[in-house]
C-alpha positions in Angstrom: -8.4 -19.2 63.5 -5.8 -16.7 62.2 -3.0 -18.9 63.4 -4.6 -21.8 61.5 -4.7 -19.7 58.3 -1.0 -18.8 58.8 -0.1 -22.5 59.2 -2.0 -23.4 56.0 -0.2 -20.6 54.1 3.1 -21.9 55.2 2.2 -25.4 54.2 1.2 -24.1 50.8 4.4 -22.2 50.4 6.3 -25.3 51.4 4.7 -27.5 48.8 6.8 -26.3 45.7 10.0 -26.4 47.7 9.3 -29.9 49.0 8.6 -31.1 45.4 11.9 -29.7 44.2 13.8 -31.1 47.1 12.4 -34.6 46.3 13.1 -34.2 42.7 16.7 -33.3 43.5 17.2 -36.2 45.8 15.5 -38.7 43.4 17.6 -37.6 40.5 20.8 -37.7 42.5 20.0 -41.2 43.7 19.2 -42.3 40.1 22.4 -41.0 38.9 24.5 -42.7 41.5 22.6 -46.0 40.7 23.4 -45.6 37.0 27.0 -45.0 37.8 27.3 -48.1 39.9 25.7 -50.1 37.2 28.2 -49.0 34.6 31.1 -49.6 37.0 29.9 -53.1 37.6 29.5 -53.7 33.9 33.1 -52.5 33.2 32.0 -49.6 31.1 33.3 -46.9 33.4 36.8 -46.6 35.0 36.7 -46.9 38.8 38.7 -43.6 39.2 35.9 -41.7 37.6 33.0 -43.2 39.5 31.4 -41.0 42.1 32.0 -42.4 45.6 29.1 -42.0 48.1 31.3 -40.4 50.6 32.6 -37.7 48.2 29.4 -36.9 46.5 29.1 -33.5 48.1 32.5 -32.5 46.8 32.0 -33.5 43.1 33.4 -31.0 40.6 30.6 -28.8 39.5 29.6 -28.4 35.9 29.7 -24.6 36.2 33.5 -24.7 36.8 34.0 -26.6 33.4 31.8 -24.2 31.6 33.2 -21.1 30.0 32.3 -17.7 31.1 29.3 -16.1 29.4 31.3 -13.7 27.4 33.6 -16.4 26.2 30.7 -18.6 25.5 29.1 -16.0 23.3 32.4 -15.5 21.5 32.9 -19.2 21.0 29.3 -19.7 19.8 28.5 -18.9 16.2 26.8 -15.6 15.3 23.9 -17.1 13.4 21.6 -16.1 16.3 20.8 -19.7 17.0 17.8 -20.4 19.2 20.2 -22.7 21.2 23.9 -21.9 21.6 25.8 -23.4 18.6 29.3 -24.7 18.8 31.9 -23.9 16.2 31.9 -27.6 15.0 28.1 -27.5 14.3 27.3 -27.7 10.6 26.2 -24.3 9.2 22.6 -24.1 8.1 21.9 -21.4 5.5 18.4 -22.1 4.2 16.4 -21.5 6.3 18.7 -19.8 8.9 18.9 -21.0 12.4 17.9 -17.7 13.7 14.4 -18.0 12.5 12.6 -18.0 15.9 9.2 -19.3 15.0 10.1 -22.4 12.9 8.0 -25.4 13.1 10.8 -27.6 14.6 11.5 -25.0 17.4 7.8 -24.8 18.2 7.6 -28.5 18.3 10.7 -28.7 20.6 9.2 -26.1 22.9 6.1 -28.2 23.2 7.9 -31.3 23.9 10.0 -29.5 26.6 6.9 -28.2 28.3 5.3 -31.7 28.3 8.4 -33.2 29.9 9.3 -30.3 32.3 6.0 -28.4 33.0 6.5 -28.8 36.7 9.5 -26.5 36.5 7.4 -23.7 35.1 4.7 -24.3 37.7 7.2 -24.4 40.5 8.7 -21.0 39.4 5.3 -19.5 39.2 4.4 -20.8 42.7 7.6 -19.4 44.2 7.2 -16.0 42.6 3.5 -15.8 43.7 4.5 -16.9 47.1 6.7 -13.8 47.5 4.1 -11.4 46.2 1.3 -12.9 48.2 3.4 -12.8 51.3 3.3 -9.0 51.1 -0.3 -9.0 50.3 -1.1 -11.2 53.2 0.6 -8.8 55.5 -1.6 -6.1 54.1 -4.8 -7.9 54.5 -4.1 -9.0 58.1 -1.9 -6.2 59.4 0.6 -8.7 60.9 3.7 -6.5 60.0 4.3 -2.9 59.4 4.7 -1.9 55.7 8.5 -1.6 55.9 8.8 -5.1 57.3 6.5 -6.5 54.8 8.6 -5.2 51.9 11.8 -6.3 53.7 10.3 -9.8 54.2 9.6 -10.0 50.3 13.1 -8.8 49.5 14.7 -11.3 52.0 12.5 -14.1 50.5 13.7 -13.1 47.0 17.2 -13.0 48.0 16.9 -16.5 49.6 15.5 -17.9 46.4 18.2 -16.5 44.4 20.8 -17.7 46.9 19.3 -21.2 46.7 19.4 -21.2 43.0 23.1 -20.1 42.9 24.0 -22.7 45.5 22.4 -25.5 43.4 24.1 -24.1 40.3 27.6 -24.1 41.9 27.2 -27.3 43.8 25.4 -29.6 41.3 25.4 -27.7 37.9 22.5 -26.7 35.7 23.4 -27.9 32.3 21.4 -30.5 30.3 23.4 -33.5 31.6 23.1 -32.4 35.3 20.3 -33.9 37.4 19.6 -30.4 38.8 19.0 -29.0 35.3 16.7 -26.0 35.3 16.4 -25.9 39.1 18.8 -22.9 39.6 16.8 -21.0 37.0 13.6 -21.8 38.7 14.8 -20.6 42.1 16.7 -17.6 40.8 14.0 -16.5 38.4 11.3 -16.7 41.1 13.6 -14.8 43.5 14.2 -12.1 40.8 10.5 -11.7 40.3 10.0 -11.5 44.2 12.5 -8.7 44.4 10.8 -6.7 41.7 7.5 -7.3 43.3 8.9 -6.0 46.6 10.1 -2.8 45.1 6.9 -2.2 43.3 4.9 -2.9 46.4 7.1 -0.3 48.3 6.1 2.2 45.6 2.6 1.3 44.6 1.1 -0.1 47.8 2.8 1.7 50.7 4.4 4.8 49.0 7.5 4.1 51.0 9.8 5.4 48.3 9.4 7.8 45.4 9.4 7.0 41.7 13.1 7.9 41.4 14.1 5.5 44.2 11.8 2.9 42.8 13.4 3.2 39.4 16.9 3.1 40.9 16.1 -0.1 42.8 14.5 -1.7 39.7 17.6 -0.8 37.7 19.8 -2.5 40.3 17.7 -5.6 40.3 17.6 -5.6 36.4 21.4 -5.4 36.3 21.6 -8.2 38.9 19.2 -10.2 36.7 21.3 -9.6 33.7 24.2 -11.1 35.3 22.2 -14.1 36.5 20.7 -14.6 33.0 24.1 -14.8 31.5 25.1 -17.7 33.7 21.8 -19.6 34.2 20.5 -19.8 30.7 17.2 -18.9 28.8 14.8 -20.4 31.3 15.8 -17.9 34.0 15.6 -15.1 31.4 12.2 -16.2 30.4 10.9 -16.6 34.0 12.4 -13.4 35.0 11.0 -11.4 32.0 7.5 -12.8 32.3 7.4 -12.2 36.0 8.9 -8.8 35.8 6.3 -7.6 33.2 3.5 -9.2 35.1 4.6 -7.9 38.6 3.1 -4.4 38.5 -0.4 -5.9 37.6 0.0 -8.7 40.2 1.1 -6.3 43.1 -1.9 -4.0 42.4 -2.3 -0.8 44.2 -3.0 2.6 42.8 -1.1 5.7 41.8 -2.0 9.2 40.8 0.6 9.1 38.0 1.8 5.6 37.1 3.8 6.9 34.0 7.0 6.0 35.8 6.1 2.3 35.1 6.9 2.9 31.5 10.5 3.5 32.5 10.4 0.3 34.5 9.2 -1.6 31.3 12.0 0.0 29.3 14.5 -1.2 32.0 13.1 -4.7 31.8 13.3 -4.6 28.1 16.9 -3.5 28.3 17.5 -6.4 30.7 16.0 -9.0 28.4 17.7 -7.7 25.2 20.9 -7.3 27.0 20.9 -11.0 28.2 20.1 -12.1 24.6 22.7 -9.9 23.0 25.4 -12.0 24.4 23.9 -15.5 24.6 22.0 -15.2 21.2 18.9 -17.3 22.1 16.8 -15.1 19.8 13.5 -16.1 21.2 14.3 -14.2 24.4 14.5 -10.9 22.5 11.2 -11.7 20.9 9.7 -12.5 24.3 11.2 -9.3 25.7 9.6 -7.0 23.0 6.2 -8.8 23.2 6.1 -8.4 26.9 7.2 -4.8 26.8 4.7 -3.8 24.2 2.0 -5.8 25.8 2.6 -4.4 29.3 2.8 -0.9 28.2 -0.5 -1.3 26.3 -2.2 -2.8 29.3 -1.0 0.1 31.4 -2.4 2.8 29.0 -5.7 1.0 28.9 -6.0 1.1 32.7 -4.6 4.7 32.8 -5.5 6.6 29.6 -3.9 9.8 31.1 -0.5 8.2 30.7 -0.7 8.3 26.9 2.3 10.6 26.4 4.4 8.2 28.5 3.0 5.3 26.4 4.0 6.9 23.1 7.5 7.7 24.4 7.8 4.2 25.8 6.9 2.5 22.4 9.4 4.9 20.5 12.1 4.0 23.0 11.5 0.3 22.6 12.2 0.7 18.8 15.5 2.5 19.6 16.7 -0.1 22.1 15.7 -2.9 19.7 18.0 -1.4 17.1 20.9 -0.7 19.4 21.1 -3.5 22.0 21.1 -6.7 19.8 24.0 -5.3 17.8 25.9 -4.1 20.9 26.9 -0.8 19.4 26.1 2.8 20.2 26.2 3.6 16.4 24.3 0.7 14.7 26.1 -1.1 11.8 23.6 -3.8 10.8 25.0 -5.5 7.8 23.7 -8.1 5.4 20.4 -8.2 3.6 17.4 -6.0 4.3 14.1 -7.6 5.2 12.5 -6.3 2.1 15.2 -7.9 -0.1 13.8 -11.3 0.6 11.0 -10.6 -1.7 13.4 -11.1 -4.7 15.8 -13.4 -2.8 17.2 -16.3 -4.8 17.9 -19.7 -3.4 21.2 -19.8 -1.7 21.4 -16.1 -0.8 21.6 -15.3 2.9 18.5 -14.2 4.9 18.5 -11.0 6.9 20.4 -11.4 10.2 18.4 -11.6 13.4 19.2 -8.1 14.8 18.0 -6.7 11.5 14.7 -8.6 11.8 14.1 -7.7 15.4 14.8 -4.0 14.6 12.5 -4.2 11.6 9.6 -5.6 13.6 10.1 -3.2 16.5 10.1 -0.1 14.3 7.1 -1.3 12.4 5.1 -2.0 15.5 6.1 1.4 17.1 5.2 3.2 13.9 1.8 1.5 13.7 1.1 2.4 17.2 2.1 6.1 16.9 0.2 6.5 13.6 -3.1 5.0 15.0 -2.9 7.0 18.2 -5.4 9.8 18.4 -4.2 13.0 20.2 -6.6 14.6 22.5 -4.7 17.7 22.9 -2.3 20.0 21.0 0.6 18.8 23.2 0.0 15.1 22.4 -0.3 15.9 18.7 3.2 17.7 18.7 4.6 14.9 20.8 3.5 12.5 18.2 5.1 14.5 15.5 8.3 14.9 17.4 8.5 11.2 18.1 7.8 10.3 14.4 10.5 12.9 13.3 12.9 11.7 15.9 12.5 8.1 14.8 12.9 9.1 11.1 16.0 11.2 11.7 17.5 8.6 14.0 17.2 6.0 11.3 18.7 8.4 8.7 21.5 9.9 10.8 22.2 7.7 13.9 21.8 4.5 11.9 23.4 5.7 8.7 26.1 3.0 8.8 23.4 0.2 9.2 23.0 -0.9 5.6 20.3 -3.5 6.4 18.0 -0.9 8.1 17.5 1.4 5.2 14.1 0.0 4.4 12.9 0.5 7.9 12.9 4.3 7.5 9.8 4.1 5.4 7.6 3.0 8.3 7.9 6.1 10.5 8.0 8.4 7.4 4.7 7.0 6.1 3.3 7.0 9.6 4.0 10.8 9.9 2.2 11.6 6.8 -0.8 9.5 7.8 -0.8 11.0 11.4 -0.9 14.5 10.0 -3.6 13.7 7.4 -6.0 12.0 10.0 -5.7 14.7 12.5 -6.8 17.1 9.8 -9.6 15.0 8.4 -11.1 14.1 11.8 -10.7 17.5 13.4 -7.8 17.2 15.9 -7.0 19.9 18.5 -4.2 21.6 16.5 -6.3 21.6 13.4 -9.3 23.2 15.3 -7.0 25.9 16.6 -5.5 26.5 13.2 -9.0 26.7 11.5 -10.2 29.1 14.2 -7.1 31.4 14.0 -8.9 34.3 12.3 -12.5 33.3 13.3 -12.7 35.8 16.2 -9.7 38.0 15.7 -9.0 39.1 12.2 -5.6 40.4 13.3 -4.4 37.4 15.0 -0.9 36.2 14.7 0.1 34.1 11.8 -0.6 30.3 12.5 2.7 28.5 12.2 1.4 24.9 12.4 1.2 24.2 8.8 4.5 26.0 8.0 6.3 24.1 10.7 5.0 20.8 9.3 6.1 21.7 5.8 9.5 22.8 7.1 9.7 19.4 8.8 9.0 17.7 5.5 11.7 19.8 3.8 14.3 18.8 6.6 13.6 15.2 6.1 13.8 15.5 2.3 17.2 17.2 2.6 18.5 14.6 4.9 17.3 11.8 2.6 19.0 13.6 -0.2 22.3 13.6 1.8 21.8 9.9 2.4 21.5 9.5 -1.3 24.9 11.1 -1.8 26.3 8.8 0.9 24.6 5.6 -0.2 25.9 3.3 -2.9 23.6 0.6 -4.3 20.3 2.3 -3.1 21.2 5.9 -3.8 18.4 6.2 -6.3 15.9 4.9 -3.7 17.0 7.6 -1.2 16.7 10.2 -3.9 13.2 9.0 -4.7 12.3 9.2 -1.0 13.7 12.7 -0.9 11.6 13.7 -4.0 8.4 12.2 -2.6 8.3 13.0 1.2 8.1 16.7 1.4 5.4 17.0 -1.5 3.5 14.1 0.1 3.3 15.7 3.4 2.2 19.0 1.7 -0.5 17.1 -0.2 -1.6 15.4 3.1 -2.0 18.9 4.6 -3.9 20.1 1.6 -6.3 17.2 1.8 -6.8 17.1 5.6 -6.1 20.7 6.7 -7.1 22.9 3.6 -4.7 25.6 4.6 -5.7 27.9 1.8 -9.0 28.6 3.5 -7.0 30.0 6.5 -3.8 31.3 5.1 -5.0 32.3 1.7 -4.3 30.7 -1.7 -1.2 32.6 -2.5 0.6 32.1 0.9 -0.2 28.5 0.8 0.9 28.1 -2.8 4.2 29.8 -1.8 4.9 26.8 0.4 4.5 24.5 -2.5 6.7 26.9 -4.7 9.4 26.8 -2.0 9.5 23.1 -2.1 9.7 23.1 -5.9 12.7 25.5 -5.7 14.4 23.1 -3.2 13.9 20.3 -5.7 15.4 22.3 -8.5 18.5 22.8 -6.3 18.7 19.0 -5.6 18.2 18.3 -9.3 21.3 20.5 -10.1 23.4 18.9 -7.3 22.5 15.4 -8.5 23.2 16.3 -12.1 26.6 17.6 -11.2 27.6 14.5 -9.4 26.0 11.8 -11.6 27.1 12.9 -15.0 25.5 10.7 -17.6 23.4 8.8 -15.1 20.4 11.0 -15.0 18.0 9.0 -12.8 18.4 11.0 -9.6 18.3 14.4 -11.4 15.0 13.1 -13.1 13.4 12.2 -9.9 14.2 15.6 -8.4 12.9 17.3 -11.6 9.7 15.3 -11.5 9.2 16.4 -7.8 9.8 20.1 -8.9 7.2 19.8 -11.6 4.8 18.2 -9.2 5.3 20.9 -6.6 4.8 23.6 -9.4 1.6 21.7 -10.4 0.5 21.6 -6.9 0.9 25.4 -6.5 -1.1 25.8 -9.7 -3.9 23.7 -8.3 -4.0 25.9 -5.3 -4.1 29.4 -7.1 -5.5 28.9 -10.6 -9.1 28.6 -11.7 -10.5 25.4 -13.2 -9.7 26.2 -16.8 -6.4 27.8 -16.0 -5.4 24.7 -14.0 -6.0 22.3 -16.9 -3.9 24.5 -19.2 -1.2 24.7 -16.7 -1.1 20.8 -16.2 -0.9 20.4 -20.1 2.0 22.8 -20.1 3.7 20.7 -17.4 3.3 17.7 -19.7 4.9 19.6 -22.5 7.8 20.7 -20.2 8.3 17.2 -19.0 8.6 16.0 -22.6 10.9 18.9 -23.5 13.2 18.0 -20.5 13.2 14.4 -21.6 14.1 15.5 -25.2 16.9 17.8 -24.0 18.5 15.8 -21.2 17.3 12.3 -22.0 15.4 11.6 -18.7 13.4 8.4 -19.1 11.6 8.9 -15.7 9.7 11.8 -17.2 7.5 9.3 -18.8 6.1 8.7 -15.3 5.1 12.3 -15.0 3.6 12.4 -18.5 1.6 9.3 -17.7 0.3 10.9 -14.5 -0.3 14.2 -16.3 -2.3 12.7 -19.2 -4.4 10.8 -16.7 -5.0 13.9 -14.7 -5.8 16.1 -17.6 -8.2 13.4 -19.1 -10.1 13.3 -15.7 -10.3 17.0 -15.7 -11.7 17.1 -19.3 -14.2 14.3 -18.8 -15.2 14.0 -15.1 -14.1 16.9 -12.9 -15.1 19.6 -13.9 -15.5 17.6 -17.1 -18.3 17.6 -19.7 -20.8 19.2 -17.3 -18.7 22.3 -17.0 -17.9 22.2 -20.9 -21.6 22.3 -21.7 -22.2 25.5 -19.7 -18.8 27.3 -19.6 -18.2 30.3 -21.9 -17.6 29.0 -25.4 -14.2 30.7 -25.8 -12.9 29.4 -22.5 -14.1 25.9 -23.2 -12.5 25.9 -26.6 -9.3 27.2 -25.3 -9.0 24.4 -22.6 -9.8 21.6 -25.0 -7.7 23.1 -27.8 -4.8 23.6 -25.4 -5.0 19.9 -24.4 -5.0 18.7 -28.0 -2.1 21.0 -28.9 -0.2 20.0 -25.8 -0.6 16.2 -26.3 0.6 16.6 -29.9 3.5 18.8 -28.9 4.5 16.3 -26.2 4.1 13.4 -28.8 6.3 15.3 -31.3 9.0 15.9 -28.7 9.2 12.3 -27.8 9.0 10.9 -31.2 12.9 10.7 -31.9 13.2 9.0 -28.4 12.5 5.5 -27.4 9.4 6.2 -25.3 6.7 3.8 -26.4 4.5 4.2 -23.4 4.5 8.0 -23.2 4.2 8.3 -26.9 1.2 6.1 -27.1 -0.5 7.8 -24.2 0.0 11.1 -25.8 -1.2 9.9 -29.3 -4.3 8.2 -28.0 -5.1 11.2 -25.8 -4.7 13.6 -28.6 -7.0 11.6 -30.9 -9.7 11.3 -28.1 -9.5 14.9 -27.0 -9.7 16.2 -30.6 -12.8 14.2 -31.1 -14.3 15.4 -27.8 -13.5 19.0 -28.8 -15.3 18.7 -32.2 -18.2 16.9 -30.6 -18.6 19.7 -27.9 -18.3 22.5 -30.5 -21.0 20.8 -32.7 -23.1 20.3 -29.5 -22.8 24.0 -28.4 -23.6 25.1 -32.0 -26.8 23.0 -32.2 -27.8 24.1 -28.7 -27.7 27.7 -30.0 -30.8 27.0 -32.0 -32.7 26.7 -28.7 -34.4 23.4 -29.6 -33.4 20.2 -27.8 -30.3 19.6 -25.8 -27.6 17.2 -24.8 -29.7 15.1 -22.5 -32.8 14.4 -24.5 -32.3 15.0 -28.2 -31.3 12.4 -30.7 -28.3 14.5 -31.9 -27.2 15.4 -28.3 -27.3 11.8 -27.3 -25.3 10.9 -30.4 -22.7 13.5 -29.6 -22.4 12.2 -26.1 -22.0 8.7 -27.4 -19.2 9.8 -29.7 -17.3 11.3 -26.7 -17.6 8.1 -24.6 -16.7 5.9 -27.5 -13.6 7.9 -28.4 -12.5 7.5 -24.7 -13.0 3.8 -25.0 -11.0 3.5 -28.2 -8.2 5.5 -26.6 -8.1 2.8 -23.9 -8.2 0.0 -26.6 -5.2 1.6 -28.3 -3.3 1.3 -25.0 -3.8 -2.4 -24.8 -0.6 -3.0 -26.5 1.3 -1.5 -23.6 0.7 -4.8 -21.7 1.4 -5.1 -18.0 -0.9 -5.5 -15.0 -2.4 -2.0 -15.8 -4.1 -3.6 -18.7 -6.7 -5.0 -16.4 -7.5 -1.4 -15.5 -7.5 -0.4 -19.1 -9.9 -3.3 -19.9 -12.2 -2.0 -17.2 -12.1 1.6 -18.3 -12.7 0.6 -22.0 -15.7 -1.5 -20.9 -17.1 1.4 -18.8 -16.6 4.1 -21.5 -17.9 1.7 -24.2 -21.0 0.7 -22.2 -21.8 4.3 -21.5 -21.4 5.2 -25.3 -23.6 2.2 -26.3 -26.2 3.3 -23.7 -26.4 6.7 -25.2 -26.7 5.3 -28.7 -29.5 3.1 -27.6 -31.4 6.1 -26.3 -30.8 7.9 -29.6 -32.2 5.0 -31.6 -35.1 4.3 -29.3 -36.8 7.0 -27.1 -35.1 10.0 -28.8 -35.7 8.7 -32.4 -38.1 10.9 -34.3 -39.2 7.9 -36.3 -40.4 6.0 -33.2 -41.4 8.8 -30.8 -43.9 11.5 -31.9 -42.7 13.7 -29.1 -39.0 13.4 -29.8 -37.0 16.7 -30.6 -37.4 17.6 -34.3 -34.7 17.3 -36.9 -32.8 20.4 -37.4 -31.0 21.4 -40.6 -31.3 20.9 -44.3 -31.5 17.7 -46.3 -28.9 15.1 -45.5 -26.7 17.6 -43.5 -28.9 17.7 -40.4 -29.0 16.5 -36.9 -29.8 13.0 -38.1 -26.2 12.8 -39.5 -25.0 14.1 -36.2 -27.0 11.6 -34.2 -26.3 8.4 -36.3 -23.8 8.9 -39.1 -21.1 10.7 -36.9 -21.0 7.9 -34.4 -20.8 5.3 -37.3 -17.9 7.2 -38.7 -16.2 7.5 -35.3 -16.6 3.9 -34.6 -15.4 2.8 -38.2 -12.5 5.2 -38.2 -11.3 4.3 -34.7 -11.6 0.6 -35.6 -9.5 1.1 -38.7 -6.9 3.4 -37.0 -6.2 1.1 -34.0 -4.6 -1.8 -35.8 -3.6 -3.6 -32.6 -7.1 -4.1 -31.2 -8.5 -7.7 -31.0 -10.0 -9.0 -34.2 -13.4 -9.8 -32.7 -13.6 -6.3 -31.3 -12.7 -4.9 -34.8 -15.4 -7.0 -36.3 -18.0 -5.9 -33.8 -17.0 -2.2 -34.3 -17.4 -2.5 -38.1 -20.8 -4.3 -37.6 -22.0 -1.5 -35.3 -20.8 1.2 -37.7 -22.7 -0.5 -40.5 -25.8 -0.8 -38.5 -25.7 2.9 -37.5 -25.0 3.9 -41.2 -28.1 2.0 -42.4 -30.2 3.6 -39.7 -29.0 7.1 -40.7 -29.6 6.3 -44.5 -33.2 5.1 -43.9 -34.0 8.1 -41.7 -32.4 10.6 -44.1 -34.5 9.2 -47.0 -37.6 9.6 -44.9 -36.6 13.2 -44.0 -36.2 13.9 -47.8 -39.7 12.9 -48.6 -41.6 13.6 -45.3 -39.7 16.6 -43.9 -39.0 17.3 -40.2 -42.7 17.2 -39.3 -43.5 13.8 -40.9 -40.7 11.7 -39.5 -43.0 9.7 -37.1 -43.8 6.3 -38.6 -47.5 6.7 -37.9 -47.7 9.2 -40.8 -47.3 6.3 -43.3 -45.0 5.9 -46.2 -45.4 7.6 -49.7 -44.8 5.9 -52.9 -41.7 7.9 -53.9 -40.2 7.2 -50.5 -40.9 3.4 -50.9 -39.4 3.5 -54.4 -36.3 5.4 -53.1 -35.7 2.7 -50.5 -35.7 0.0 -53.4 -33.3 2.0 -55.6 -31.0 2.7 -52.6 -30.7 -1.0 -51.8 -29.9 -1.8 -55.4 -27.2 1.0 -55.6 -25.7 -0.2 -52.2 -25.6 -3.9 -53.6 -24.0 -2.8 -56.8 -21.4 -0.7 -54.9 -20.5 -3.8 -52.8 -20.2 -5.7 -55.9 -17.9 -3.2 -57.4 -15.8 -3.1 -54.2 -15.6 -6.9 -54.2 -14.0 -6.8 -57.7 -11.7 -4.1 -56.7 -10.6 -5.7 -53.5 -10.9 -9.3 -54.6 -13.1 -9.8 -51.5 -15.5 -12.8 -51.6 -17.0 -11.6 -48.3 -17.9 -8.3 -49.8 -19.4 -10.0 -52.8 -21.6 -12.1 -50.6 -22.7 -9.0 -48.7 -23.7 -7.3 -52.0 -25.8 -10.5 -52.9 -27.4 -10.3 -49.5 -28.4 -6.6 -50.1 -29.8 -7.3 -53.5 -31.7 -10.2 -52.1 -33.3 -7.8 -49.6 -34.2 -5.5 -52.4 -35.8 -8.3 -54.3 -37.8 -9.3 -51.2 -38.9 -5.7 -50.7 -40.1 -5.3 -54.3 -42.1 -8.5 -54.3 -43.4 -8.3 -50.8 -44.0 -4.6 -50.3 -43.6 -2.5 -53.4 -46.1 -4.5 -55.6 -48.7 -3.9 -52.9 -47.7 -0.4 -52.1 -46.9 1.1 -55.4 -49.2 1.9 -58.3 -49.2 3.2 -61.8 -45.9 4.0 -63.6 -44.0 3.8 -60.3 -44.7 0.2 -59.9 -43.7 -0.4 -63.5 -40.4 1.5 -63.1 -39.8 -0.4 -59.9 -40.1 -3.7 -61.5 -38.2 -2.5 -64.6 -35.3 -1.2 -62.5 -35.2 -4.4 -60.5 -35.2 -6.6 -63.6 -32.5 -4.6 -65.3 -30.4 -4.5 -62.1 -30.7 -8.2 -61.5 -29.8 -9.0 -65.1 -26.7 -6.8 -65.1 -25.6 -7.9 -61.6 -26.1 -11.6 -62.7 -23.8 -11.1 -65.6 -21.4 -9.1 -63.4 -21.4 -11.8 -60.8 -20.7 -14.6 -63.4 -17.9 -12.5 -65.0 -16.4 -11.9 -61.5 -16.3 -15.6 -60.8 -14.9 -16.6 -64.2 -12.3 -13.9 -64.0 -10.8 -15.5 -60.9 -10.9 -18.9 -62.6 -7.6 -19.6 -64.6 -9.3 -22.2 -66.9 -11.8 -19.8 -68.3 -9.8 -16.7 -68.5 -8.9 -16.8 -72.2 -12.4 -17.2 -73.7 -13.7 -14.3 -71.6 -10.8 -12.1 -72.7 -11.5 -13.2 -76.4 
């Protein structure tokens, strides 16, 4: 039975070889028939015909082909998916080096449909070699050494067969044996790799060092074969090489050495493609390397350190090998420059794109990795730092790789932040430093990370001095990185709770001092161009603000931030530093958030009055000072921000002072009284109009301003609605009483003050939409009318009789009538003074309302002389206003002007 199985196995192994032999024979026979037909038709000279007797000695195509190095030199350097001859037309848009183009994918699909049997044959032969070893294991037919030797011999035979076919019959597209040398040699290469892996993983015949050495030799051998045989061999060899460890199987206590094997195979694939420039081979190589490493770490989580090191090494070799230089010098456009690329401009070269993708993938893998131990955390930090420093120092001559540095830099910040927020091993050890032993040694973790950030910042500043076109970008990176890393530590690690506020603030101050030195260096070099000094100065101010946040109390911090805004405006005034507007914008936003939200109005209602007054007064004074400093300069954005913030903060301060003064009476409060709700409405409405004033700045941030204005306005309107309904003493008998004398009381605070705030803001902000201005004036008018009616009732009824259930007295009713007539007459007078027909119509409407009130309400509600005086006043007023209305109309009519004057 066992012999029968062996026979069946041999038959199965022979099937692919038999198919290939038949294909070779059939293609040769077809070629000879075609040559004879052309000879008979007179289309081919007899001397060039292939005689049957000399068919085995025909000149090989390989002898006519140039050597791989010469072929690579002769081909164009556009990284063509197929080798491009110098006579081929140059294609600039899109470039030929785009690997995943629609036509290339279609060509690959067409090739596979026509030649799929080559791929199946290569797979069968490769598996044959691997299964030969496994069959020996399962049946114990041969000792381990013989099994491995058999696999190696089988692989060499396949490679030899491929080389014989290539030299004898050729392997180019015109040859009848096209792709066959690649099929045999690729399968043999995979078999050799599988044999070495079996010797290490299955039988432990050799150690990891010997295994790696053997794999390196085979990889170099495959590199040479790939240069000669073409992309099919490279693809077959790469796929088989990456799959071999998983196909061979076996187990190992520490399979970390396989990451070295994957790196070797990646070097093999990239090394082949760097000469032949097939492009898609490099992509296939990196996909296979990343995928194989990921599968290995999934099956052996204990190899995570090796995995992280492997993906970092893949990024490095993806930079160096495609360009064939120890010191990278990638030229041309950066990948990020295609965002603003104009038609006709060149695309980034293929080595640039492959390096960009590899660094991006490696950075993402490193940043998403969770370290289970302190050693893994510091390994991740070292790998990130090494990648950043390599790109800044090692690749300093690679102009096209400047943008790639952002990926590991951002990844390092994210890595540090997450390991603090989610409680990493290093963070836990840092937090517990003084938990058990108060006299423990100083924990250096945070200090080392800040020092690392400072080192990266200094090297980025050095690159800024060396760079040309993007020197400002490097200066911006230098200004941002170290403070950003310190902020990530503050958010995730909260070092002040362990080190203390002052030692941790000293770190921020040290970074600020470093930024001051950089600002001075930039200023000395740049002269009148002050962009780089401005960026370093902004960073210094941010570091000092950060130190203030750590050390100062809530009130002192707000004052310190206001002082920073004034300092930024003063620096801009003195040195003309336009980027200071960015800091002013951020400062105004931060201070406003602190004044309104955190600690905000809640703190202002309960904090000591003097402290609250100092904070809000300092904010108003700082905004005004900054606005005055920038007034001579062309800083429209910063000036408008400071002006609107000053108006809004001044109104908030007055509202808070009035609120605190009224609360001192001990009756009612900000949450349930009509006057408290009115003051809160004033605050929110002033914030809304501050955003409306900023609409004229335009830009995409206007959408945010619209949202903020709507939010603040809706909050203010909601508070006004509460003041007019549930907190209104006229409608709610349990509402808080009216405080203060006649007219000048809490009713004015609740209703007249919001009306004045809305009307004044609508008048002051001239750039707001017309519809919004009309709505604002209408709302102010309604509030003023509500206040006037409630004030009249308070005059006659007093604080205790405001509820409408107490009825209306005759003097109160008569006062309403007289007030309507006076308001109508005033509107008429203003219509004459302003020549406003709209105001004249409004006056007529008010008078009509007074007439309706007299005839519908007063006649029934008044009695005695009051009724007489009411009707008399109405008659005289209507007669006088009728004459006044006619005179006003005739005055504006040119035809009747003279009789009226006479």
